[in-house]
N, CA, C and O atoms as a GROMACS GRO file, in nm:
protein
  424
    1MET      N    1   6.889  11.691  10.776
    1MET     CA    2   6.937  11.680  10.913
    1MET      C    3   7.080  11.679  10.820
    1MET      O    4   7.184  11.731  10.859
    2SER      N    5   7.058  11.591  10.659
    2SER     CA    6   7.181  11.685  10.568
    2SER      C    7   7.188  11.676  10.440
    2SER      O    8   7.121  11.618  10.355
    3ASP      N    9   7.290  11.750  10.438
    3ASP     CA   10   7.260  11.906  10.276
    3ASP      C   11   7.280  11.744  10.139
    3ASP      O   12   7.245  11.744  10.021
    4GLN      N   13   7.370  11.591  10.247
    4GLN     CA   14   7.394  11.500  10.162
    4GLN      C   15   7.228  11.462   9.968
    4GLN      O   16   7.126  11.417  10.020
    5PRO      N   17   7.215  11.470   9.872
    5PRO     CA   18   7.135  11.421   9.809
    5PRO      C   19   7.097  11.309   9.826
    5PRO      O   20   7.184  11.238   9.875
    6GLU      N   21   6.924  11.218   9.788
    6GLU     CA   22   6.834  11.100   9.775
    6GLU      C   23   6.964  11.049   9.724
    6GLU      O   24   7.043  11.134   9.683
    7ARG      N   25   7.014  10.881   9.716
    7ARG     CA   26   6.998  10.824   9.693
    7ARG      C   27   6.967  10.775   9.564
    7ARG      O   28   6.847  10.751   9.545
    8PRO      N   29   7.050  10.753   9.465
    8PRO     CA   30   6.965  10.746   9.361
    8PRO      C   31   6.887  10.614   9.340
    8PRO      O   32   6.939  10.503   9.351
    9THR      N   33   6.745  10.638   9.305
    9THR     CA   34   6.658  10.488   9.302
    9THR      C   35   6.786  10.390   9.170
    9THR      O   36   6.734  10.397   9.059
   10THR      N   37   6.838  10.361   9.167
   10THR     CA   38   6.911  10.263   9.098
   10THR      C   39   6.971  10.224   9.125
   10THR      O   40   7.031  10.122   9.091
   11LEU      N   41   6.981  10.326   9.235
   11LEU     CA   42   7.119  10.172   9.369
   11LEU      C   43   7.057  10.151   9.492
   11LEU      O   44   7.131  10.143   9.590
   12LYS      N   45   6.903  10.136   9.510
   12LYS     CA   46   6.826  10.161   9.612
   12LYS      C   47   6.815  10.001   9.574
   12LYS      O   48   6.794   9.951   9.464
   13ARG      N   49   6.836   9.931   9.708
   13ARG     CA   50   6.792   9.811   9.760
   13ARG      C   51   6.645   9.754   9.713
   13ARG      O   52   6.562   9.833   9.758
   14ALA      N   53   6.583   9.657   9.646
   14ALA     CA   54   6.477   9.604   9.580
   14ALA      C   55   6.441   9.584   9.741
   14ALA      O   56   6.524   9.568   9.831
   15PRO      N   57   6.251   9.591   9.760
   15PRO     CA   58   6.221   9.514   9.902
   15PRO      C   59   6.206   9.336   9.930
   15PRO      O   60   6.174   9.243   9.857
   16LYS      N   61   6.236   9.345  10.030
   16LYS     CA   62   6.293   9.130  10.066
   16LYS      C   63   6.199   9.128  10.069
   16LYS      O   64   6.120   9.214  10.106
   17SER      N   65   6.173   8.955   9.999
   17SER     CA   66   6.048   8.907   9.982
   17SER      C   67   6.112   8.810  10.090
   17SER      O   68   6.213   8.811  10.161
   18PRO      N   69   5.969   8.698  10.060
   18PRO     CA   70   5.967   8.630  10.214
   18PRO      C   71   6.106   8.488  10.177
   18PRO      O   72   6.106   8.454  10.059
   19PRO      N   73   6.158   8.452  10.222
   19PRO     CA   74   6.269   8.369  10.234
   19PRO      C   75   6.180   8.196  10.137
   19PRO      O   76   6.080   8.213  10.067
   20ARG      N   77   6.229   8.086  10.153
   20ARG     CA   78   6.169   8.029  10.044
   20ARG      C   79   6.273   7.919  10.102
   20ARG      O   80   6.381   7.939  10.157
   21PRO      N   81   6.188   7.761  10.064
   21PRO     CA   82   6.146   7.697  10.221
   21PRO      C   83   6.310   7.658  10.127
   21PRO      O   84   6.372   7.747  10.069
   22ALA      N   85   6.366   7.481  10.131
   22ALA     CA   86   6.512   7.449  10.090
   22ALA      C   87   6.406   7.315   9.962
   22ALA      O   88   6.298   7.259   9.982
   23PRO      N   89   6.490   7.308   9.852
   23PRO     CA   90   6.431   7.196   9.771
   23PRO      C   91   6.372   7.031   9.864
   23PRO      O   92   6.295   6.936   9.869
   24ASP      N   93   6.517   7.126   9.936
   24ASP     CA   94   6.475   6.927   9.998
   24ASP      C   95   6.448   6.953  10.154
   24ASP      O   96   6.510   6.913  10.253
   25SER      N   97   6.294   7.064  10.138
   25SER     CA   98   6.289   7.047  10.292
   25SER      C   99   6.151   6.926  10.361
   25SER      O  100   6.113   6.889  10.472
   26GLY      N  101   6.112   6.900  10.212
   26GLY     CA  102   6.001   6.819  10.287
   26GLY      C  103   6.083   6.704  10.254
   26GLY      O  104   6.021   6.629  10.330
   27VAL      N  105   6.187   6.614  10.196
   27VAL     CA  106   6.230   6.490  10.229
   27VAL      C  107   6.341   6.478  10.349
   27VAL      O  108   6.444   6.544  10.348
   28ASP      N  109   6.310   6.392  10.445
   28ASP     CA  110   6.368   6.261  10.564
   28ASP      C  111   6.491   6.208  10.488
   28ASP      O  112   6.509   6.114  10.411
   29PRO      N  113   6.630   6.380  10.581
   29PRO     CA  114   6.752   6.237  10.457
   29PRO      C  115   6.767   6.143  10.520
   29PRO      O  116   6.886   6.115  10.507
   30ILE      N  117   6.710   6.052  10.600
   30ILE     CA  118   6.729   5.881  10.567
   30ILE      C  119   6.650   5.840  10.467
   30ILE      O  120   6.663   5.728  10.416
   31ASP      N  121   6.594   5.893  10.445
   31ASP     CA  122   6.506   5.840  10.325
   31ASP      C  123   6.550   5.851  10.187
   31ASP      O  124   6.503   5.785  10.094
   32ALA      N  125   6.663   5.959  10.176
   32ALA     CA  126   6.692   6.022   9.996
   32ALA      C  127   6.766   5.915   9.952
   32ALA      O  128   6.827   5.834  10.020
   33THR      N  129   6.754   5.922   9.814
   33THR     CA  130   6.865   5.827   9.791
   33THR      C  131   6.969   5.917   9.715
   33THR      O  132   6.961   6.040   9.720
   34PRO      N  133   7.020   5.882   9.677
   34PRO     CA  134   7.156   5.951   9.629
   34PRO      C  135   7.116   5.981   9.484
   34PRO      O  136   7.021   5.919   9.435
   35SER      N  137   7.179   6.068   9.415
   35SER     CA  138   7.082   6.081   9.297
   35SER      C  139   7.211   6.067   9.129
   35SER      O  140   7.194   6.089   9.010
   36ALA      N  141   7.290   6.036   9.184
   36ALA     CA  142   7.341   5.947   9.103
   36ALA      C  143   7.474   5.791   9.168
   36ALA      O  144   7.537   5.792   9.274
   37PRO      N  145   7.475   5.746   9.124
   37PRO     CA  146   7.610   5.635   9.106
   37PRO      C  147   7.754   5.710   9.158
   37PRO      O  148   7.810   5.792   9.084
   38VAL      N  149   7.801   5.680   9.273
   38VAL     CA  150   7.915   5.720   9.323
   38VAL      C  151   8.052   5.577   9.289
   38VAL      O  152   8.049   5.481   9.366
   39GLU      N  153   8.134   5.579   9.201
   39GLU     CA  154   8.243   5.504   9.154
   39GLU      C  155   8.310   5.491   9.245
   39GLU      O  156   8.306   5.603   9.296
   40GLU      N  157   8.389   5.415   9.323
   40GLU     CA  158   8.531   5.435   9.377
   40GLU      C  159   8.658   5.413   9.299
   40GLU      O  160   8.631   5.323   9.220
   41ALA      N  161   8.779   5.451   9.282
   41ALA     CA  162   8.894   5.450   9.199
   41ALA      C  163   8.914   5.373   9.294
   41ALA      O  164   8.861   5.386   9.405
   42ALA      N  165   8.994   5.281   9.260
   42ALA     CA  166   9.087   5.204   9.284
   42ALA      C  167   9.165   5.248   9.347
   42ALA      O  168   9.108   5.348   9.388
   43ALA      N  169   9.312   5.248   9.411
   43ALA     CA  170   9.383   5.320   9.471
   43ALA      C  171   9.470   5.233   9.391
   43ALA      O  172   9.444   5.118   9.355
   44PRO      N  173   9.601   5.315   9.360
   44PRO     CA  174   9.721   5.299   9.266
   44PRO      C  175   9.774   5.178   9.314
   44PRO      O  176   9.730   5.154   9.426
   45SER      N  177   9.832   5.114   9.283
   45SER     CA  178   9.960   4.994   9.324
   45SER      C  179  10.131   5.111   9.417
   45SER      O  180  10.199   5.202   9.369
   46ILE      N  181  10.134   5.063   9.513
   46ILE     CA  182  10.327   5.074   9.502
   46ILE      C  183  10.363   5.160   9.393
   46ILE      O  184  10.388   5.279   9.378
   47GLU      N  185  10.354   5.021   9.297
   47GLU     CA  186  10.516   5.048   9.174
   47GLU      C  187  10.448   5.190   9.137
   47GLU      O  188  10.496   5.303   9.154
   48GLU      N  189  10.317   5.152   9.080
   48GLU     CA  190  10.270   5.244   9.027
   48GLU      C  191  10.318   5.468   9.201
   48GLU      O  192  10.378   5.575   9.213
   49VAL      N  193  10.260   5.410   9.240
   49VAL     CA  194  10.352   5.600   9.337
   49VAL      C  195  10.442   5.598   9.342
   49VAL      O  196  10.489   5.710   9.360
   50ALA      N  197  10.554   5.472   9.330
   50ALA     CA  198  10.706   5.508   9.334
   50ALA      C  199  10.778   5.535   9.183
   50ALA      O  200  10.886   5.593   9.172
   51SER      N  201  10.682   5.472   9.044
   51SER     CA  202  10.738   5.532   8.953
   51SER      C  203  10.646   5.644   8.859
   51SER      O  204  10.600   5.650   8.745
   52THR      N  205  10.654   5.752   9.022
   52THR     CA  206  10.594   5.850   8.896
   52THR      C  207  10.673   5.980   8.983
   52THR      O  208  10.689   5.994   9.104
   53THR      N  209  10.709   6.058   8.878
   53THR     CA  210  10.867   6.181   8.903
   53THR      C  211  10.781   6.246   9.032
   53THR      O  212  10.667   6.285   9.057
   54SER      N  213  10.927   6.230   9.102
   54SER     CA  214  10.846   6.377   9.251
   54SER      C  215  10.917   6.468   9.208
   54SER      O  216  10.971   6.502   9.313
   55VAL      N  217  10.967   6.546   9.114
   55VAL     CA  218  11.065   6.677   9.088
   55VAL      C  219  10.948   6.778   9.030
   55VAL      O  220  10.846   6.713   9.006
   56THR      N  221  10.938   6.874   9.011
   56THR     CA  222  10.794   6.962   8.994
   56THR      C  223  10.902   7.079   8.866
   56THR      O  224  11.019   7.044   8.872
   57PRO      N  225  10.888   7.163   8.794
   57PRO     CA  226  10.890   7.169   8.722
   57PRO      C  227  11.001   7.286   8.725
   57PRO      O  228  11.053   7.319   8.619
   58SER      N  229  11.040   7.353   8.854
   58SER     CA  230  11.116   7.430   8.884
   58SER      C  231  11.216   7.275   8.925
   58SER      O  232  11.216   7.396   8.903
   59GLY      N  233  11.243   7.232   8.937
   59GLY     CA  234  11.346   7.164   9.013
   59GLY      C  235  11.374   7.143   9.114
   59GLY      O  236  11.475   7.089   9.158
   60ARG      N  237  11.235   7.211   9.192
   60ARG     CA  238  11.211   7.142   9.372
   60ARG      C  239  11.129   6.986   9.403
   60ARG      O  240  11.018   6.943   9.373
   61GLN      N  241  11.241   6.934   9.474
   61GLN     CA  242  11.099   6.810   9.476
   61GLN      C  243  10.980   6.822   9.572
   61GLN      O  244  10.945   6.848   9.687
   62ALA      N  245  10.928   6.776   9.415
   62ALA     CA  246  10.715   6.754   9.540
   62ALA      C  247  10.735   6.715   9.642
   62ALA      O  248  10.837   6.660   9.683
   63THR      N  249  10.635   6.740   9.699
   63THR     CA  250  10.626   6.653   9.872
   63THR      C  251  10.492   6.702   9.945
   63THR      O  252  10.447   6.814   9.924
   64VAL      N  253  10.431   6.614  10.031
   64VAL     CA  254  10.296   6.622  10.078
   64VAL      C  255  10.309   6.622  10.190
   64VAL      O  256  10.407   6.558  10.227
   65PRO      N  257  10.192   6.713  10.343
   65PRO     CA  258  10.214   6.704  10.412
   65PRO      C  259  10.158   6.602  10.523
   65PRO      O  260  10.039   6.574  10.535
   66LEU      N  261  10.247   6.556  10.593
   66LEU     CA  262  10.200   6.448  10.722
   66LEU      C  263  10.207   6.493  10.824
   66LEU      O  264  10.297   6.562  10.871
   67SER      N  265  10.034   6.432  10.904
   67SER     CA  266  10.086   6.506  11.090
   67SER      C  267   9.970   6.358  11.002
   67SER      O  268   9.887   6.331  10.914
   68THR      N  269  10.062   6.302  11.125
   68THR     CA  270  10.001   6.133  11.270
   68THR      C  271  10.042   6.183  11.368
   68THR      O  272  10.152   6.237  11.363
   69ARG      N  273   9.955   6.182  11.511
   69ARG     CA  274  10.055   6.083  11.642
   69ARG      C  275  10.131   5.990  11.632
   69ARG      O  276  10.124   5.898  11.551
   70ILE      N  277  10.219   6.010  11.724
   70ILE     CA  278  10.284   5.954  11.702
   70ILE      C  279  10.324   5.842  11.920
   70ILE      O  280  10.325   5.900  12.029
   71SER      N  281  10.347   5.680  11.896
   71SER     CA  282  10.320   5.695  12.062
   71SER      C  283  10.457   5.766  12.152
   71SER      O  284  10.564   5.754  12.094
   72THR      N  285  10.460   5.815  12.243
   72THR     CA  286  10.530   5.853  12.329
   72THR      C  287  10.730   5.779  12.299
   72THR      O  288  10.839   5.834  12.295
   73GLU      N  289  10.669   5.592  12.280
   73GLU     CA  290  10.820   5.509  12.262
   73GLU      C  291  10.883   5.607  12.114
   73GLU      O  292  10.994   5.642  12.074
   74VAL      N  293  10.783   5.619  12.080
   74VAL     CA  294  10.812   5.587  11.879
   74VAL      C  295  10.910   5.714  11.887
   74VAL      O  296  11.032   5.710  11.870
   75ASP      N  297  10.811   5.862  11.923
   75ASP     CA  298  10.852   6.009  12.008
   75ASP      C  299  11.064   5.937  12.022
   75ASP      O  300  11.174   5.923  11.969
   76ARG      N  301  11.017   5.927  12.083
   76ARG     CA  302  11.180   5.865  12.245
   76ARG      C  303  11.319   5.876  12.072
   76ARG      O  304  11.408   5.954  12.038
   77VAL      N  305  11.225   5.687  11.990
   77VAL     CA  306  11.343   5.605  11.948
   77VAL      C  307  11.451   5.749  11.844
   77VAL      O  308  11.563   5.800  11.851
   78LEU      N  309  11.317   5.760  11.752
   78LEU     CA  310  11.279   5.900  11.649
   78LEU      C  311  11.415   6.040  11.665
   78LEU      O  312  11.503   6.092  11.597
   79HIS      N  313  11.347   6.051  11.820
   79HIS     CA  314  11.488   6.230  11.801
   79HIS      C  315  11.636   6.131  11.897
   79HIS      O  316  11.732   6.179  11.958
   80THR      N  317  11.606   6.016  11.879
   80THR     CA  318  11.719   6.018  11.910
   80THR      C  319  11.805   5.948  11.840
   80THR      O  320  11.901   5.918  11.910
   81ALA      N  321  11.817   5.897  11.703
   81ALA     CA  322  11.792   5.813  11.575
   81ALA      C  323  11.869   5.952  11.551
   81ALA      O  324  11.986   5.972  11.520
   82VAL      N  325  11.726   6.078  11.584
   82VAL     CA  326  11.780   6.268  11.525
   82VAL      C  327  11.926   6.294  11.533
   82VAL      O  328  11.996   6.328  11.437
   83ALA      N  329  11.969   6.275  11.666
   83ALA     CA  330  11.996   6.330  11.791
   83ALA      C  331  12.135   6.290  11.652
   83ALA      O  332  12.197   6.352  11.565
   84LYS      N  333  12.127   6.175  11.695
   84LYS     CA  334  12.299   6.039  11.684
   84LYS      C  335  12.318   6.032  11.532
   84LYS      O  336  12.424   5.978  11.499
   85ASN      N  337  12.229   6.080  11.418
   85ASN     CA  338  12.233   6.012  11.281
   85ASN      C  339  12.304   6.204  11.248
   85ASN      O  340  12.360   6.232  11.142
   86ASN      N  341  12.285   6.299  11.351
   86ASN     CA  342  12.302   6.477  11.278
   86ASN      C  343  12.139   6.464  11.085
   86ASN      O  344  12.148   6.502  10.969
   87LEU      N  345  12.034   6.397  11.159
   87LEU     CA  346  11.920   6.376  11.036
   87LEU      C  347  11.887   6.554  11.132
   87LEU      O  348  11.940   6.630  11.213
   88LYS      N  349  11.767   6.537  11.051
   88LYS     CA  350  11.627   6.609  10.990
   88LYS      C  351  11.562   6.489  11.074
   88LYS      O  352  11.624   6.385  11.095
   89VAL      N  353  11.403   6.517  11.130
   89VAL     CA  354  11.296   6.496  11.152
   89VAL      C  355  11.276   6.423  10.991
   89VAL      O  356  11.315   6.325  10.926
   90ARG      N  357  11.210   6.514  10.981
   90ARG     CA  358  11.176   6.419  10.820
   90ARG      C  359  11.242   6.294  10.770
   90ARG      O  360  11.188   6.184  10.764
   91ALA      N  361  11.377   6.328  10.731
   91ALA     CA  362  11.465   6.309  10.672
   91ALA      C  363  11.472   6.180  10.771
   91ALA      O  364  11.457   6.089  10.689
   92ALA      N  365  11.480   6.141  10.851
   92ALA     CA  366  11.508   6.005  10.944
   92ALA      C  367  11.342   5.961  10.963
   92ALA      O  368  11.306   5.881  11.050
   93ILE      N  369  11.264   6.017  10.883
   93ILE     CA  370  11.108   5.888  10.828
   93ILE      C  371  11.099   5.874  10.746
   93ILE      O  372  11.011   5.798  10.706
   94GLU      N  373  11.185   5.942  10.660
   94GLU     CA  374  11.211   5.942  10.487
   94GLU      C  375  11.306   5.786  10.439
   94GLU      O  376  11.316   5.730  10.330
   95GLU      N  377  11.346   5.764  10.535
   95GLU     CA  378  11.494   5.667  10.540
   95GLU      C  379  11.443   5.531  10.599
   95GLU      O  380  11.469   5.416  10.563
   96ALA      N  381  11.340   5.591  10.731
   96ALA     CA  382  11.277   5.434  10.774
   96ALA      C  383  11.134   5.394  10.741
   96ALA      O  384  11.059   5.320  10.806
   97ILE      N  385  11.106   5.480  10.588
   97ILE     CA  386  11.021   5.386  10.539
   97ILE      C  387  11.029   5.341  10.393
   97ILE      O  388  10.939   5.268  10.349
   98LEU      N  389  11.137   5.381  10.310
   98LEU     CA  390  11.268   5.348  10.287
   98LEU      C  391  11.307   5.181  10.272
   98LEU      O  392  11.330   5.088  10.195
   99TYR      N  393  11.298   5.211  10.367
   99TYR     CA  394  11.447   5.077  10.399
   99TYR      C  395  11.350   4.993  10.465
   99TYR      O  396  11.385   4.875  10.470
  100ARG      N  397  11.184   5.034  10.543
  100ARG     CA  398  11.108   4.892  10.519
  100ARG      C  399  11.023   4.855  10.418
  100ARG      O  400  10.983   4.741  10.394
  101TRP      N  401  10.993   4.969  10.351
  101TRP     CA  402  10.930   4.952  10.256
  101TRP      C  403  10.991   4.957  10.096
  101TRP      O  404  10.922   4.889  10.020
  102GLY      N  405  11.089   5.014  10.039
  102GLY     CA  406  11.133   5.064   9.926
  102GLY      C  407  11.171   4.968   9.838
  102GLY      O  408  11.227   4.860   9.856
  103ASN      N  409  11.130   5.027   9.733
  103ASN     CA  410  11.308   4.954   9.619
  103ASN      C  411  11.149   4.778   9.620
  103ASN      O  412  11.172   4.664   9.580
  104GLY      N  413  11.084   4.802   9.647
  104GLY     CA  414  10.990   4.653   9.616
  104GLY      C  415  11.038   4.553   9.723
  104GLY      O  416  10.965   4.454   9.725
  105ASP      N  417  11.173   4.545   9.843
  105ASP     CA  418  11.194   4.418   9.920
  105ASP      C  419  11.074   4.481  10.025
  105ASP      O  420  11.061   4.590  10.082
  106SER      N  421  11.035   4.420  10.023
  106SER     CA  422  10.950   4.360  10.169
  106SER      C  423  10.925   4.202  10.301
  106SER      O  424  10.846   4.212  10.395
   0.00000   0.00000   0.00000
């Protein structure tokens, strides 16, 4: 059929072995116990979060993604404020949060 030589034996696949069951195949997941206790870390306080630096070594401001659903009323208010004050949506949200909860004033 082909003039190509056979594959070398070093490249041939080993014969398949039958599949092995999972180590926990006979364990009911409801009865399983965790292998080690999980310790919950305490959430940092607002002051601790506020005191951390938010500037990267390159001089850019560090940010985190925020994706949330808001009501249509809040969306209308937000976009009205953005249009009236010539702001970006991010700036309007940041200003509102800092005004309400920032600087330890609550």
